[in-house]
LOMAR-775185 format. One record per residue (C-alpha): residue in three letters; z, x, y. Coordinates in pm, 1 decimal, decimal comma, padded with zeros to 6 digits. Layout:
BEGIN
+-------+----------+----------+----------+
! lumgu !        z !        x !        y !
+-------+----------+----------+----------+
!   ALA !        Z !        X !        Y !
...
+-------+----------+----------+----------+
# end
This chain:
BEGIN
+-------+----------+----------+----------+
! lumgu !        z !        x !        y !
+-------+----------+----------+----------+
!   MET !  00249,7 ! -02088,8 ! -02475,0 !
!   THR !  00221,2 ! -02219,7 ! -02119,0 !
!   THR !  00600,0 ! -02251,4 ! -02102,8 !
!   ILE !  00642,4 ! -01892,0 ! -02220,5 !
!   SER !  00383,7 ! -01768,2 ! -01971,1 !
!   THR !  00538,7 ! -01945,2 ! -01671,5 !
!   SER !  00905,0 ! -01869,2 ! -01740,3 !
!   LEU !  00835,8 ! -01508,3 ! -01839,0 !
!   ALA !  00619,3 ! -01448,6 ! -01530,8 !
!   ILE !  00903,5 ! -01563,6 ! -01304,8 !
!   GLU !  01154,8 ! -01338,7 ! -01479,9 !
!   ILE !  00919,9 ! -01039,0 ! -01468,7 !
!   ARG !  00862,0 ! -01089,5 ! -01098,6 !
!   TRP !  01234,8 ! -01090,0 ! -01022,4 !
!   ARG !  01339,1 ! -00816,0 ! -01263,7 !
!   LEU !  01046,7 ! -00574,0 ! -01220,4 !
!   ALA !  00795,8 ! -00656,0 ! -00947,5 !
!   ILE !  01044,1 ! -00732,2 ! -00668,0 !
!   PRO !  01260,7 ! -00420,6 ! -00731,9 !
!   THR !  00948,2 ! -00204,4 ! -00692,0 !
!   ILE !  00925,5 ! -00337,7 ! -00334,2 !
!   LEU !  01225,6 ! -00118,3 ! -00250,0 !
!   PHE !  01047,1 !  00193,8 ! -00369,7 !
!   MET !  00724,6 !  00106,2 ! -00189,1 !
!   PHE !  00921,5 !  00023,7 !  00126,8 !
!   LEU !  01109,9 !  00353,9 !  00127,2 !
!   SER !  00790,5 !  00539,6 !  00040,5 !
!   SER !  00619,0 !  00402,3 !  00350,3 !
!   LEU !  00927,5 !  00458,2 !  00565,2 !
!   ASP !  00975,0 !  00820,3 !  00455,1 !
!   ARG !  00605,6 !  00884,3 !  00519,3 !
!   VAL !  00580,5 !  00746,1 !  00873,5 !
!   ASN !  00927,3 !  00799,3 !  01023,9 !
!   ILE !  00815,1 !  01138,2 !  01155,5 !
!   SER !  00643,8 !  00948,5 !  01438,2 !
!   PHE !  00984,0 !  00828,4 !  01561,7 !
!   ALA !  01152,2 !  01163,9 !  01507,7 !
!   ALA !  00877,8 !  01334,4 !  01711,6 !
!   LEU !  01025,6 !  01203,3 !  02036,7 !
!   GLN !  01312,2 !  01452,6 !  01996,2 !
!   MET !  01207,8 !  01680,2 !  01709,5 !
!   ASN !  00900,4 !  01829,3 !  01876,4 !
!   SER !  01097,0 !  01969,7 !  02167,9 !
!   ASP !  01389,1 !  02083,8 !  01951,3 !
!   LEU !  01160,1 !  02278,0 !  01717,5 !
!   GLY !  00912,4 !  02380,9 !  01985,5 !
!   LEU !  00622,6 !  02209,1 !  01808,2 !
!   SER !  00286,3 !  02205,4 !  01981,3 !
!   PRO !  00075,0 !  01888,3 !  01963,7 !
!   SER ! -00153,1 !  02053,0 !  01707,2 !
!   GLN !  00141,6 !  02158,5 !  01491,2 !
!   TYR !  00284,2 !  01807,0 !  01498,6 !
!   GLY ! -00060,2 !  01664,6 !  01420,3 !
!   MET ! -00088,9 !  01902,0 !  01123,8 !
!   ALA !  00251,2 !  01794,4 !  00992,0 !
!   SER !  00159,0 !  01427,7 !  01028,5 !
!   GLY ! -00172,4 !  01465,4 !  00845,8 !
!   LEU ! -00061,7 !  01694,9 !  00563,3 !
!   VAL !  00119,3 !  01408,5 !  00393,6 !
!   PHE ! -00218,6 !  01243,4 !  00329,8 !
!   VAL ! -00352,6 !  01565,4 !  00178,2 !
!   GLY ! -00062,1 !  01570,7 ! -00066,2 !
!   PHE ! -00096,2 !  01195,0 ! -00114,6 !
!   LEU ! -00456,4 !  01221,0 ! -00232,6 !
!   ALA ! -00397,2 !  01535,0 ! -00440,6 !
!   GLY ! -00102,3 !  01385,9 ! -00628,2 !
!   GLN ! -00256,0 !  01065,2 ! -00760,0 !
!   PHE ! -00428,8 !  01173,9 ! -01081,6 !
!   PRO ! -00157,2 !  01424,9 ! -01187,5 !
!   SER !  00108,4 !  01163,1 ! -01118,8 !
!   VAL ! -00049,1 !  00889,9 ! -01329,8 !
!   LEU ! -00122,2 !  01133,1 ! -01615,0 !
!   LEU !  00247,6 !  01226,3 ! -01605,2 !
!   LEU !  00336,5 !  00856,4 ! -01614,4 !
!   GLN !  00136,9 !  00815,1 ! -01934,7 !
!   ARG !  00317,3 !  01110,9 ! -02089,9 !
!   ILE !  00683,7 !  01051,2 ! -02001,8 !
!   GLY !  00706,9 !  00675,3 ! -01939,0 !
!   PHE !  00769,4 !  00470,0 ! -01626,6 !
!   ARG !  01145,4 !  00498,5 ! -01575,4 !
!   ARG !  01151,5 !  00878,9 ! -01599,6 !
!   TRP !  00836,0 !  00901,9 ! -01390,7 !
!   LEU !  00961,9 !  00674,1 ! -01111,7 !
!   SER !  01298,8 !  00848,9 ! -01110,7 !
!   LEU !  01134,2 !  01191,9 ! -01083,0 !
!   LEU !  00901,4 !  01079,7 ! -00804,0 !
!   ALA !  01169,6 !  00907,6 ! -00597,3 !
!   ILE !  01417,1 !  01193,8 ! -00627,9 !
!   THR !  01143,4 !  01443,1 ! -00534,0 !
!   TRP !  01009,0 !  01268,5 ! -00225,4 !
!   GLY !  01354,5 !  01140,3 ! -00127,9 !
!   GLY !  01497,1 !  01491,6 ! -00157,9 !
!   ALA !  01215,1 !  01632,1 !  00054,1 !
!   ALA !  01259,7 !  01353,8 !  00309,8 !
!   THR !  01632,4 !  01429,4 !  00325,0 !
!   CYS !  01561,1 !  01800,7 !  00368,4 !
!   MET !  01353,9 !  01716,4 !  00675,4 !
!   SER !  01692,1 !  01690,0 !  00846,0 !
!   MET !  01737,8 !  02066,9 !  00800,2 !
!   VAL !  01399,0 !  02208,7 !  00906,0 !
!   SER !  01394,3 !  02490,5 !  01159,2 !
!   SER !  01022,4 !  02574,9 !  01177,7 !
!   HIS !  00683,2 !  02410,4 !  01154,3 !
!   TYR !  00613,4 !  02592,2 !  00826,3 !
!   GLU !  00913,1 !  02425,3 !  00661,3 !
!   LEU !  00793,6 !  02093,9 !  00804,6 !
!   TYR !  00445,9 !  02146,9 !  00658,2 !
!   ALA !  00581,9 !  02225,8 !  00312,1 !
!   LEU !  00810,3 !  01922,6 !  00301,3 !
!   ARG !  00538,7 !  01685,8 !  00421,3 !
!   LEU !  00307,2 !  01810,2 !  00146,2 !
!   ILE !  00579,3 !  01754,5 ! -00114,7 !
!   ILE !  00647,4 !  01403,5 !  00015,2 !
!   GLY !  00279,1 !  01313,8 !  00003,7 !
!   PHE !  00223,4 !  01465,6 ! -00341,2 !
!   ALA !  00524,0 !  01284,5 ! -00491,3 !
!   GLU !  00431,7 !  00951,1 ! -00332,1 !
!   GLY !  00063,3 !  00979,9 ! -00421,5 !
!   GLY !  00073,8 !  00813,6 ! -00761,7 !
!   LEU !  00332,5 !  00548,9 ! -00675,8 !
!   ALA !  00103,8 !  00255,2 ! -00592,4 !
!   PRO ! -00147,3 !  00298,7 ! -00879,5 !
!   GLY !  00137,5 !  00382,8 ! -01118,6 !
!   ILE !  00315,5 !  00057,0 ! -01036,1 !
!   VAL ! -00010,1 ! -00136,2 ! -01091,0 !
!   LEU ! -00053,9 !  00027,1 ! -01432,9 !
!   TYR !  00308,5 ! -00035,7 ! -01524,2 !
!   LEU !  00311,9 ! -00401,5 ! -01425,9 !
!   SER ! -00019,2 ! -00456,3 ! -01605,8 !
!   GLN !  00179,1 ! -00430,4 ! -01931,0 !
!   PHE !  00379,7 ! -00735,6 ! -01824,6 !
!   ALA !  00108,9 ! -00941,5 ! -01650,5 !
!   THR ! -00152,9 ! -01162,9 ! -01809,7 !
!   GLU ! -00486,6 ! -01261,6 ! -01659,3 !
!   ARG ! -00332,5 ! -01568,5 ! -01495,3 !
!   GLN ! -00050,6 ! -01369,3 ! -01333,1 !
!   ARG ! -00244,6 ! -01059,6 ! -01227,6 !
!   ALA ! -00273,8 ! -01128,8 ! -00855,0 !
!   SER !  00083,8 ! -01240,1 ! -00782,8 !
!   THR !  00236,0 ! -00967,8 ! -01003,2 !
!   PHE !  00033,2 ! -00685,0 ! -00847,3 !
!   ALA !  00067,6 ! -00828,3 ! -00495,8 !
!   THR !  00447,3 ! -00846,3 ! -00495,3 !
!   PRO !  00504,7 ! -00469,8 ! -00442,4 !
!   MET !  00240,0 ! -00476,4 ! -00166,6 !
!   LEU !  00474,3 ! -00689,2 !  00044,1 !
!   ALA !  00657,1 ! -00362,9 !  00112,7 !
!   ILE !  00379,5 ! -00244,8 !  00346,5 !
!   PRO !  00405,5 ! -00519,8 !  00611,7 !
!   LEU !  00783,8 ! -00517,7 !  00568,6 !
!   SER !  00795,5 ! -00142,9 !  00637,5 !
!   ILE !  00596,0 ! -00192,9 !  00958,0 !
!   ILE !  00797,3 ! -00493,3 !  01074,9 !
!   LEU !  01140,0 ! -00351,1 !  00981,9 !
!   GLY !  01080,2 !  00024,1 !  00969,8 !
!   GLY !  01049,6 !  00073,5 !  01345,3 !
!   PRO !  01370,8 ! -00110,8 !  01435,1 !
!   ILE !  01560,8 !  00069,8 !  01157,0 !
!   SER !  01443,0 !  00412,2 !  01272,5 !
!   GLY !  01508,6 !  00324,5 !  01636,3 !
!   TRP !  01858,5 !  00201,4 !  01552,4 !
!   LEU !  01939,2 !  00525,4 !  01370,1 !
!   LEU !  01807,2 !  00732,8 !  01660,1 !
!   ASP !  02027,9 !  00537,7 !  01902,9 !
!   MET !  02341,3 !  00585,0 !  01690,1 !
!   SER !  02598,0 !  00852,0 !  01752,1 !
!   ALA !  02512,9 !  01091,4 !  01469,3 !
!   PRO !  02806,4 !  01234,9 !  01271,4 !
!   GLY !  02917,0 !  01593,5 !  01333,4 !
!   ASP !  02714,6 !  01631,2 !  01653,7 !
!   MET !  02396,4 !  01626,4 !  01444,5 !
!   ALA !  02072,9 !  01575,3 !  01633,9 !
!   ALA !  01969,2 !  01209,5 !  01618,3 !
!   TRP !  01633,0 !  01282,4 !  01456,6 !
!   ARG !  01802,1 !  01490,4 !  01184,5 !
!   TRP !  02045,7 !  01206,9 !  01119,3 !
!   MET !  01756,7 !  00960,6 !  01088,9 !
!   PHE !  01583,2 !  01173,1 !  00822,3 !
!   LEU !  01910,7 !  01214,1 !  00633,1 !
!   ALA !  02000,9 !  00844,1 !  00649,0 !
!   GLU !  01655,5 !  00725,3 !  00540,9 !
!   GLY !  01595,3 !  00986,4 !  00269,9 !
!   THR !  01926,6 !  00954,8 !  00086,5 !
!   PRO !  01878,2 !  00593,4 ! -00031,8 !
!   THR !  01551,1 !  00697,9 ! -00195,2 !
!   VAL !  01731,3 !  00961,3 ! -00402,5 !
!   LEU !  01995,4 !  00707,8 ! -00506,0 !
!   LEU !  01730,1 !  00454,6 ! -00605,1 !
!   GLY !  01554,7 !  00725,6 ! -00803,7 !
!   ILE !  01869,0 !  00782,0 ! -01007,5 !
!   MET !  01901,7 !  00406,4 ! -01059,8 !
!   ALA !  01541,2 !  00380,0 ! -01181,2 !
!   TRP !  01618,0 !  00605,1 ! -01480,6 !
!   PHE !  01866,2 !  00348,5 ! -01614,8 !
!   TYR !  01712,5 !  00022,5 ! -01491,1 !
!   PHE !  01343,2 ! -00000,2 ! -01577,5 !
!   PRO !  01214,8 ! -00041,5 ! -01934,7 !
!   ASP !  00906,9 !  00167,4 ! -02016,8 !
!   SER !  00735,4 ! -00122,2 ! -02192,2 !
!   PRO !  00793,5 ! -00487,4 ! -02284,3 !
!   GLN !  00921,9 ! -00376,7 ! -02626,3 !
!   GLU !  01208,0 ! -00186,1 ! -02457,4 !
!   ALA !  01308,9 ! -00473,4 ! -02228,7 !
!   ARG !  01624,2 ! -00623,9 ! -02380,0 !
!   TRP !  01597,0 ! -00935,1 ! -02163,2 !
!   ILE !  01257,0 ! -01030,2 ! -02308,9 !
!   LYS !  01293,5 ! -01247,0 ! -02618,1 !
!   PRO !  01121,2 ! -01140,4 ! -02943,7 !
!   GLU !  00873,6 ! -01428,4 ! -02930,5 !
!   GLU !  00792,9 ! -01338,0 ! -02567,8 !
!   LYS !  00733,8 ! -00973,5 ! -02664,0 !
!   ALA !  00491,6 ! -01084,9 ! -02932,3 !
!   TRP !  00316,7 ! -01310,3 ! -02684,1 !
!   LEU !  00284,7 ! -01026,8 ! -02429,9 !
!   ALA !  00153,9 ! -00791,5 ! -02697,8 !
!   ALA ! -00133,9 ! -01031,4 ! -02751,0 !
!   ASN ! -00195,5 ! -01140,0 ! -02392,4 !
!   SER ! -00093,8 ! -00866,4 ! -02145,1 !
!   ALA ! -00357,4 ! -00719,3 ! -01914,8 !
!   ASN ! -00293,8 ! -00365,0 ! -02042,0 !
!   ARG ! -00159,2 ! -00342,0 ! -02396,3 !
!   PRO ! -00003,6 ! -00000,3 ! -02475,1 !
!   SER ! -00078,1 ! -00036,3 ! -02844,2 !
!   GLU ! -00449,5 ! -00034,7 ! -02768,2 !
!   LYS ! -00451,8 !  00274,3 ! -02546,9 !
!   LYS ! -00668,0 !  00568,9 ! -02639,5 !
!   SER ! -00759,4 !  00882,5 ! -02447,3 !
!   ASN ! -00871,8 !  00823,2 ! -02089,9 !
!   ASP ! -01243,5 !  00766,8 ! -02037,7 !
!   TRP ! -01326,2 !  00973,2 ! -01726,9 !
!   SER ! -01688,3 !  00860,4 ! -01719,2 !
!   VAL ! -01574,2 !  00529,1 ! -01570,9 !
!   ILE ! -01539,0 !  00704,0 ! -01232,4 !
!   PHE ! -01915,0 !  00676,5 ! -01183,7 !
!   SER ! -01955,8 !  00323,2 ! -01317,4 !
!   PRO ! -02092,1 !  00059,7 ! -01074,4 !
!   ILE ! -01772,4 ! -00143,6 ! -01106,0 !
!   VAL ! -01548,5 !  00145,5 ! -00995,6 !
!   LEU ! -01786,4 !  00252,9 ! -00718,2 !
!   ALA ! -01806,9 ! -00099,9 ! -00578,6 !
!   SER ! -01431,4 ! -00160,6 ! -00613,2 !
!   SER ! -01357,6 !  00172,6 ! -00443,7 !
!   ALA ! -01583,8 !  00085,4 ! -00150,9 !
!   LEU ! -01420,1 ! -00257,8 ! -00124,9 !
!   TRP ! -01065,4 ! -00116,3 ! -00123,7 !
!   PHE ! -01170,6 !  00142,9 !  00136,5 !
!   CYS ! -01297,1 ! -00135,9 !  00364,8 !
!   LEU ! -00981,4 ! -00345,5 !  00321,2 !
!   LEU ! -00750,1 ! -00053,0 !  00396,9 !
!   ALA ! -00975,3 !  00051,3 !  00684,9 !
!   GLY ! -00913,6 ! -00292,8 !  00832,3 !
!   ALA ! -00538,5 ! -00237,1 !  00810,3 !
!   TYR ! -00560,0 !  00099,0 !  00984,7 !
!   GLY ! -00791,4 ! -00052,7 !  01243,6 !
!   ILE ! -00535,7 ! -00318,8 !  01331,7 !
!   ILE ! -00261,6 ! -00054,8 !  01350,1 !
!   PHE ! -00459,9 !  00149,9 !  01600,6 !
!   TRP ! -00603,9 ! -00135,3 !  01804,3 !
!   LEU ! -00315,9 ! -00379,1 !  01836,0 !
!   PRO ! -00076,3 ! -00162,7 !  02044,5 !
!   GLN ! -00354,3 ! -00105,7 !  02296,8 !
!   MET ! -00419,4 ! -00477,3 !  02331,4 !
!   VAL ! -00050,9 ! -00553,8 !  02370,6 !
!   SER ! -00019,6 ! -00283,1 !  02635,8 !
!   GLN ! -00264,5 ! -00482,4 !  02850,7 !
!   MET ! -00016,1 ! -00767,1 !  02870,6 !
!   THR !  00225,1 ! -00755,9 !  03160,2 !
!   GLY !  00580,7 ! -00876,9 !  03191,2 !
!   LEU !  00686,7 ! -00796,6 !  02834,2 !
!   THR !  01014,7 ! -00627,0 !  02754,5 !
!   ALA !  01022,3 ! -00357,3 !  02488,1 !
!   PHE !  01173,1 ! -00604,6 !  02242,7 !
!   GLN !  00905,2 ! -00865,4 !  02319,3 !
!   ASN !  00638,8 ! -00599,9 !  02278,5 !
!   GLY !  00776,5 ! -00519,0 !  01934,7 !
!   LEU !  00771,2 ! -00885,8 !  01835,2 !
!   VAL !  00408,3 ! -00921,5 !  01944,4 !
!   ASN !  00307,5 ! -00611,3 !  01746,9 !
!   ALA !  00477,3 ! -00760,2 !  01441,5 !
!   LEU !  00271,0 ! -01082,5 !  01449,8 !
!   PRO ! -00030,1 ! -00963,7 !  01246,2 !
!   TRP !  00197,7 ! -00801,2 !  00989,2 !
!   ILE !  00388,6 ! -01123,0 !  00945,2 !
!   GLY !  00047,7 ! -01274,8 !  00877,6 !
!   VAL ! -00030,3 ! -00996,7 !  00629,2 !
!   GLY !  00288,6 ! -01068,5 !  00435,3 !
!   LEU !  00221,3 ! -01443,7 !  00426,8 !
!   GLY ! -00138,4 ! -01385,8 !  00321,5 !
!   ILE ! -00040,0 ! -01152,1 !  00039,5 !
!   TYR !  00207,3 ! -01398,5 ! -00106,8 !
!   PHE !  00026,4 ! -01730,0 ! -00075,0 !
!   ASN ! -00326,5 ! -01617,2 ! -00157,9 !
!   SER ! -00223,5 ! -01414,8 ! -00463,3 !
!   THR ! -00024,8 ! -01713,6 ! -00590,4 !
!   HIS ! -00318,1 ! -01948,4 ! -00532,6 !
!   SER ! -00558,5 ! -01705,1 ! -00700,1 !
!   ASP ! -00339,2 ! -01703,6 ! -01010,4 !
!   ARG ! -00308,8 ! -02080,1 ! -01006,6 !
!   THR ! -00685,3 ! -02131,7 ! -00996,9 !
!   GLY ! -00785,4 ! -01822,1 ! -01195,4 !
!   GLU ! -01054,2 ! -01741,1 ! -00935,3 !
!   ARG ! -01072,7 ! -01386,5 ! -00792,6 !
!   PHE ! -01396,2 ! -01323,8 ! -00601,6 !
!   TRP ! -01367,1 ! -01593,4 ! -00333,7 !
!   HIS ! -00997,2 ! -01513,8 ! -00290,4 !
!   VAL ! -01094,3 ! -01162,0 ! -00178,8 !
!   GLY ! -01433,2 ! -01209,5 ! -00012,8 !
!   LEU ! -01363,6 ! -01516,0 !  00202,1 !
!   PRO ! -01039,7 ! -01379,3 !  00360,0 !
!   ALA ! -01214,9 ! -01046,5 !  00428,3 !
!   ALA ! -01492,3 ! -01228,3 !  00614,6 !
!   VAL ! -01237,6 ! -01435,4 !  00810,4 !
!   THR ! -01053,4 ! -01116,6 !  00908,1 !
!   GLY ! -01369,8 ! -00947,0 !  01032,1 !
!   LEU ! -01472,9 ! -01248,9 !  01239,3 !
!   ALA ! -01119,4 ! -01293,5 !  01377,3 !
!   LEU ! -01103,5 ! -00930,1 !  01490,1 !
!   ILE ! -01438,1 ! -00960,3 !  01667,0 !
!   ALA ! -01333,2 ! -01289,9 !  01827,4 !
!   ALA ! -00997,1 ! -01143,1 !  01932,9 !
!   ASN ! -01180,2 ! -00865,0 !  02111,9 !
!   VAL ! -01385,3 ! -01124,7 !  02301,9 !
!   ALA ! -01077,7 ! -01337,6 !  02380,6 !
!   GLY ! -00885,7 ! -01038,5 !  02515,8 !
!   ALA ! -00513,3 ! -01018,9 !  02588,5 !
!   GLY ! -00350,9 ! -01359,5 !  02590,5 !
!   PRO ! -00230,2 ! -01636,6 !  02359,8 !
!   LEU ! -00573,1 ! -01696,9 !  02203,4 !
!   GLY ! -00623,0 ! -01325,8 !  02135,5 !
!   LEU ! -00280,1 ! -01298,7 !  01973,7 !
!   LEU ! -00345,1 ! -01609,4 !  01761,0 !
!   LEU ! -00671,1 ! -01455,8 !  01640,9 !
!   LEU ! -00489,3 ! -01131,7 !  01556,8 !
!   PHE ! -00237,7 ! -01329,3 !  01353,7 !
!   ILE ! -00527,6 ! -01498,4 !  01170,1 !
!   ALA ! -00681,3 ! -01155,1 !  01112,2 !
!   GLY ! -00354,8 ! -01033,2 !  00961,6 !
!   LEU ! -00329,3 ! -01345,0 !  00747,0 !
!   GLY ! -00681,5 ! -01291,0 !  00613,3 !
!   LEU ! -00631,8 ! -00919,6 !  00558,4 !
!   GLY ! -00313,1 ! -00975,8 !  00359,1 !
!   ALA ! -00483,1 ! -01250,6 !  00158,8 !
!   ALA ! -00772,2 ! -01022,0 !  00062,9 !
!   GLN ! -00545,3 ! -00729,7 ! -00022,8 !
!   GLY ! -00304,0 ! -00949,5 ! -00217,0 !
!   ALA ! -00575,0 ! -01076,1 ! -00452,7 !
!   PHE ! -00769,1 ! -00748,8 ! -00470,9 !
!   TRP ! -00612,4 ! -00569,6 ! -00768,7 !
!   ALA ! -00656,2 ! -00872,2 ! -00993,8 !
!   LEU ! -01032,1 ! -00826,2 ! -00954,9 !
!   PRO ! -01101,7 ! -00469,7 ! -01075,4 !
!   THR ! -00820,7 ! -00456,8 ! -01332,1 !
!   SER ! -00970,8 ! -00757,9 ! -01508,9 !
!   LEU ! -01286,9 ! -00551,7 ! -01560,9 !
!   PHE ! -01119,1 ! -00248,7 ! -01721,3 !
!   GLY ! -01032,5 ! -00185,5 ! -02085,5 !
!   PRO ! -00753,1 !  00026,3 ! -02236,5 !
!   THR ! -00936,9 !  00358,8 ! -02199,1 !
!   THR ! -01058,4 !  00298,5 ! -01843,3 !
!   MET ! -00761,6 !  00128,3 ! -01678,2 !
!   ALA ! -00571,3 !  00437,5 ! -01557,5 !
!   VAL ! -00871,5 !  00638,2 ! -01437,9 !
!   GLY ! -01030,7 !  00335,3 ! -01272,4 !
!   VAL ! -00718,5 !  00228,9 ! -01083,7 !
!   VAL ! -00643,6 !  00579,6 ! -00954,3 !
!   THR ! -01003,7 !  00642,0 ! -00849,0 !
!   ILE ! -01012,2 !  00317,6 ! -00651,5 !
!   ASN ! -00680,5 !  00397,1 ! -00486,0 !
!   ILE ! -00787,1 !  00750,4 ! -00388,7 !
!   VAL ! -01104,9 !  00628,1 ! -00220,4 !
!   GLY ! -00921,2 !  00345,6 ! -00048,2 !
!   THR ! -00639,8 !  00567,4 !  00075,9 !
!   SER ! -00890,5 !  00808,3 !  00228,0 !
!   GLY ! -00940,4 !  00539,3 !  00490,1 !
!   GLY ! -00617,3 !  00670,2 !  00641,4 !
!   ILE ! -00794,9 !  00998,0 !  00712,4 !
!   VAL ! -01141,2 !  00870,3 !  00801,2 !
!   ILE ! -01086,4 !  00557,8 !  01013,2 !
!   PRO ! -00847,3 !  00704,1 !  01276,8 !
!   GLN ! -01093,0 !  00987,7 !  01338,8 !
!   VAL ! -01388,8 !  00749,4 !  01364,0 !
!   ILE ! -01201,1 !  00525,7 !  01607,6 !
!   GLY ! -01105,7 !  00831,8 !  01812,4 !
!   ARG ! -01467,4 !  00947,1 !  01834,1 !
!   VAL ! -01587,4 !  00598,9 !  01927,6 !
!   ARG ! -01325,3 !  00580,2 !  02199,9 !
!   GLU ! -01428,6 !  00919,1 !  02338,8 !
!   ALA ! -01792,4 !  00815,0 !  02340,5 !
!   THR ! -01741,6 !  00472,5 !  02497,0 !
!   GLY ! -01417,7 !  00504,9 !  02692,2 !
!   GLY ! -01276,2 !  00180,2 !  02556,4 !
!   PHE ! -01170,1 ! -00012,7 !  02249,8 !
!   THR ! -01435,9 ! -00282,6 !  02240,0 !
!   GLU ! -01678,6 ! -00088,3 !  02022,2 !
!   ALA ! -01396,9 !  00036,5 !  01797,8 !
!   ALA ! -01276,4 ! -00320,8 !  01742,9 !
!   LEU ! -01629,8 ! -00435,4 !  01664,2 !
!   LEU ! -01663,2 ! -00148,9 !  01417,4 !
!   VAL ! -01346,7 ! -00249,3 !  01231,3 !
!   GLY ! -01461,5 ! -00611,6 !  01225,5 !
!   ALA ! -01796,3 ! -00502,9 !  01081,5 !
!   VAL ! -01621,0 ! -00302,5 !  00809,3 !
!   LEU ! -01431,7 ! -00615,8 !  00700,9 !
!   LEU ! -01753,9 ! -00816,8 !  00694,4 !
!   LEU ! -01902,3 ! -00540,5 !  00479,8 !
!   ALA ! -01608,3 ! -00589,3 !  00241,0 !
!   ALA ! -01708,2 ! -00953,9 !  00201,1 !
!   LEU ! -02065,4 ! -00848,8 !  00119,9 !
!   ILE ! -01938,6 ! -00601,9 ! -00140,9 !
!   VAL ! -01743,8 ! -00881,1 ! -00311,1 !
!   LEU ! -02060,9 ! -01089,3 ! -00323,6 !
!   MET ! -02246,8 ! -00794,2 ! -00472,9 !
!   MET ! -01974,6 ! -00748,0 ! -00735,2 !
!   ARG ! -01990,4 ! -01117,0 ! -00821,3 !
!   LEU ! -02364,9 ! -01095,4 ! -00877,0 !
!   MET ! -02318,8 ! -00773,7 ! -01076,0 !
!   ILE ! -02063,5 ! -00930,5 ! -01311,6 !
!   PHE ! -02261,5 ! -01253,6 ! -01343,3 !
!   ARG ! -02572,3 ! -01063,1 ! -01451,5 !
!   ARG ! -02385,8 ! -00829,8 ! -01686,6 !
!   LYS ! -02214,8 ! -01119,1 ! -01872,1 !
!   SER ! -02020,3 ! -00882,3 ! -02092,9 !
!   GLY ! -01664,4 ! -00778,9 ! -02162,5 !
!   PRO ! -01447,9 ! -00528,8 ! -01977,1 !
!   VAL ! -01544,9 ! -00171,2 ! -01905,3 !
!   THR ! -01379,5 !  00000,6 ! -02201,5 !
+-------+----------+----------+----------+
# end
């Protein structure tokens, strides 16, 4: 059985988990590339700062609103149709951004993009849970998450390169960028319809004995599914997991907002060097996601693999603030990114191991909604702290404290599970 588990896990990672990176990557790119387009788009369309801010934020409104409807649709029509529909919808809207002529059109398209992308991350977790066992949870779920640091490291240069190109047909550069980055999403959406199996039983490349083994050992067995149990939303496990995911994502947004300011304090850097420095923590995030999730699967331990890296990240952020701009500060930021990626990479293996067939979908989506709301809450909190203090020191300390709180939540969850000593939340 060990041979089946190991060989099948490798094949599943290459055939299913790694291809989903492309969809997650393009999802992130199509969501944030408006920030690059704004350099030219705002003046061309006559957008005021408030109108641009509204367009930027509306995607999160759609993102949060679309998560439950999206996953319910996934359960009804199957993964390949669902992923194809989502990608074609948000990719089509992203492509249409190249043709907007007013802020109202921009608002509508951003809402559509957010709504279509909303269920992508939890839907992929639910889908891969059919193919992952307890021992492969972390590495299987973490693989698509590599798209996030990749989109930050590679997305900026790609968008900048497209903006610097001579656009065809005298098209404005920002319109060309939207067209060039949205079209591949539509093409991948069409491919998804023909490529992905809805379940292990439909995967022709999985041998019959491997299908039988998965049917008995997968983390989320379709044959056992019943109607969704919505009461799980208020269970202690979901509430604690939601708070933990919020803190971990808040740390990511904190680094995004703080790092450019720290780098700007350094003198003598070219634009290219500045970009490399900003990429350092995200390189750490990618390494942390991969190596910690793999180690968590190898040992079978989940709590320490989330809590300890979260604590290291919080302490590193606080220490980086004390160290200031310089080699030591940048090293500490890299360590913070490494710890943050490690905690995020092992995270989904923790709550999904506590859910049963009737609670898996509702639990995963609830956790993701609360966590994603950090994208709305944390930037505003940091902005208010900056206005009140005039600097970034207090904001950095706040983000560090949030990561330390994440470590405490993991400890609380460990004590909660130890005392309960029972099976999954069904």
